[in-house]
N, C-alpha and C positions, 0 to 999 in steps of 0.2 A: 667779821664777827666770828668768834671762835665757836665750834660746835657745842661748847658747854654753856653758852650764853642763851638762856631761854628768853624769848621775846617777852613773855609775862611770867611772873614767879609761879612756880608749882604750888598749888594749894591742896595738897593731899597729905593725909596723915591717918594712922589707924584710928578707928572709933567714929568715923563720920557716918551719918545716916544717909547722906545724899551727896553725890558729886555730879556736877554739870560738866559736860565735855563738849567743847566746840571743835570745829575742824582746825582753825588757826585764828590767831588774833587778826582782827581787821586793822586797817591802816590807822584809824582813830585810836583804837585800843593800844596799838604799838606806840604811837606818838605820846599818848597820855599815860602809858604804863599802867593801864587799868582795864579790867575785863568789861566787855560789852559797852564800850565808851561812846559809840556813835550816838548822837543826841536823839536819833529817830529809832534806835534799837528798842524793842519792847521788853527786853529781858528784865530789867529792874522793876518796871511798872507791873509786869506780869507776876513776878515773885510776890509783890505786895498784894495784888488783886486776888491771888489764889491762896493767900494766907501763909506763905512760907517765910515772910519777913513781917515783923510787927509794925514797921513803918516803911515808907518809900526810901530805899537806899539809893545812893548815887554810885557810879562806877568806882569812885575813889574810896567807897566804903567796903570794897570787896573783901578786905581782910577780916571784917567783922562777921562775915558769914560763918567762920569757924565756931563762933560763940553759939550759933544756931545748929551746929552739926552738919554744915554744908561746905563742900570743897568745890574747887574749880580746876580744870585742866583743859588742854587741847590735844588733839592728835598730833598736829605739827607744832612742836615747841620751838623750832629754830627758824621759822619763816612766818611772814605775815602777809595779809592781803586777801582778796576775794579768792574763793577756791580755784577758779580758772586761771588765776595769776600766779599760783604757787609753783615752785619747782616741781617737776614730775614726781620725784621721790618723796616730797614732803608729806604726802598722805599714802605712801606706799607701804609695802609689806613690813619693812623695818620699823617705820613709825607706828604702824598698827601693833606689831609685836611688842614694842617698847611701852605703848599705852597699856596693853594687856598685862604686861609684867608689873607696871606701876599699880594697876587696879588690884591684881592678885595680891600684891604685897600690902596695900593699904586696907583692903577688904571693906570698902563701904557697903552698906546695906543695899543701896541703889546707885546705879550709874545711869544718868540721863543724857543722851546725846541731844544737843540743841539744834540739830538739823537732820533731815532725812539723809542727805548726802554723807554726813559724818557717820551716822548710824549704819548706813549701808557699807561704808569702807570697812567697818569692824564686824558687823553682824551678817554681811552678805547682801548681794544685789537685789534680793527679793524682799528684804525687810520692809515693813510698813510702820507707820506711826503707832505708838502705844506700847504697852508692856510686851516684851519679847518672851517667847517660850524658852529660849536658850539663855543660860546664865554664863557669866564670866567668873569661873571659880565659885565663890560663895555669894556673888553679887548679882542681884536682879538687874536687868537692863531694860531701859525705856528709850524710845525714840520720839522726839517731839518736833512739831513744826518749828521751823527757824523763826526767831524773833527779829531777824535782820530786816532792815527796810527794803532790801532787794528781794525779799521773799514775801512781801506784803500780800500779794495776790493768792498766796497759799496759806495765809495765817488762819489758825483755828486754835482758840484757847482751850477747847474741850480736853485734849490729851494732857495739857498742863494741869487742869483741874483734877483730872483722874490721878495724875502723879501726886499732887498734893494730898489727895485722900489716902493714897498708899503710904506716903510719908507719915501722915497723921496716925495711921495704924501702928507704926513703929514705936510710937511714944517718944519719951525723952531720950536723949543720947546717954 
């Protein structure tokens, strides 16, 4: 696979109010070419429960999120699998710098990492769930508990609800 082939399409553009960022596409997402595609992943159900989508979207509806002012990306754009399976550099300094550059260019109002591990790769090892004090350029940063089935024992919807309240305060795109 060429280094220019993203596992999942980049879903960033200027004017978005919210961008979700995972660490890397999981195996099911890579196979299905859709974000958060594992059937036990809580991402899509949670978006609907907290009011960010008007109906329950499926992973293959991911392109429709732009209509709601929501984008999607990953730190590791060229690798897939569980974090511990990724090549050592997939979440390294170069991948983090590339993500920061993409976010500074697109300037979403909020960037939300969908795992503590992903958030810590970018915001530092002591970062905790919730809204971060530090911004990326003009973008607020949030770190959320992972919706992955592998992180079920750490699941907490409360930070996701807090994020939805912050997004609601932004108003229409």
